[in-house]
ZAMARGU-4260 file (C-alpha; in steps of 0.2 Angstrom, whole numbers, plus 5000, padded with zeros to 4 digits):
<rodrens>
0) 4999/4999/5000 | 5005/5017/4993 | 5009/5031/5008 | 5003/5048/5005 | 5007/5065/5014
5) 5008/5082/5011 | 5022/5094/5014 | 5020/5112/5014 | 5035/5124/5006 | 5037/5141/5007
10) 5048/5152/4993 | 5038/5144/4976 | 5030/5159/4965 | 5027/5147/4950 | 5027/5135/4936
15) 5045/5132/4938 | 5045/5132/4953 | 5034/5120/4956 | 5044/5108/4940 | 5060/5110/4951
20) 5052/5104/4967 | 5044/5090/4960 | 5060/5085/4950 | 5072/5084/4966 | 5055/5077/4975
25) 5054/5061/4963 | 5072/5058/4964 | 5071/5051/4982 | 5067/5032/4982 | 5053/5026/4984
30) 5042/5040/4976 | 5030/5035/4964 | 5022/5052/4960 | 5024/5071/4965 | 5007/5086/4965
35) 5016/5103/4968 | 5006/5118/4967 | 5014/5135/4971 | 4995/5143/4972 | 4993/5131/4988
40) 5011/5129/4991 | 5012/5112/4996 | 5018/5093/4988 | 5007/5080/4988 | 5019/5065/4986
45) 5014/5047/4982 | 5028/5035/4991 | 5030/5015/4992 | 5035/5019/5012 | 5031/5034/5025
50) 5049/5048/5019 | 5060/5055/5031 | 5056/5073/5033 | 5075/5076/5032 | 5074/5067/5013
55) 5062/5079/5009 | 5069/5094/5015 | 5086/5091/5008 | 5077/5088/4991 | 5066/5103/4990
60) 5083/5112/4998 | 5090/5108/4981 | 5079/5115/4975 | 5081/5132/4981 | 5066/5131/4994
65) 5064/5126/5011 | 5048/5116/5021 | 5039/5126/5031
</rodrens>
């Protein structure tokens, strides 16, 4: 069964921001899908197992943003 988690991300302002965050989170092991919304400031991640906050935070920071 997949795990679905919602993460709040600060600093996103456009579709390019969404794409950058989606790309970085998608590279985490076990991630099946990522839906990012700059207007809501969220990323909804479906993964094979729960993700560690530190791993998601590192991916989001790599894209140039931060977890709230």
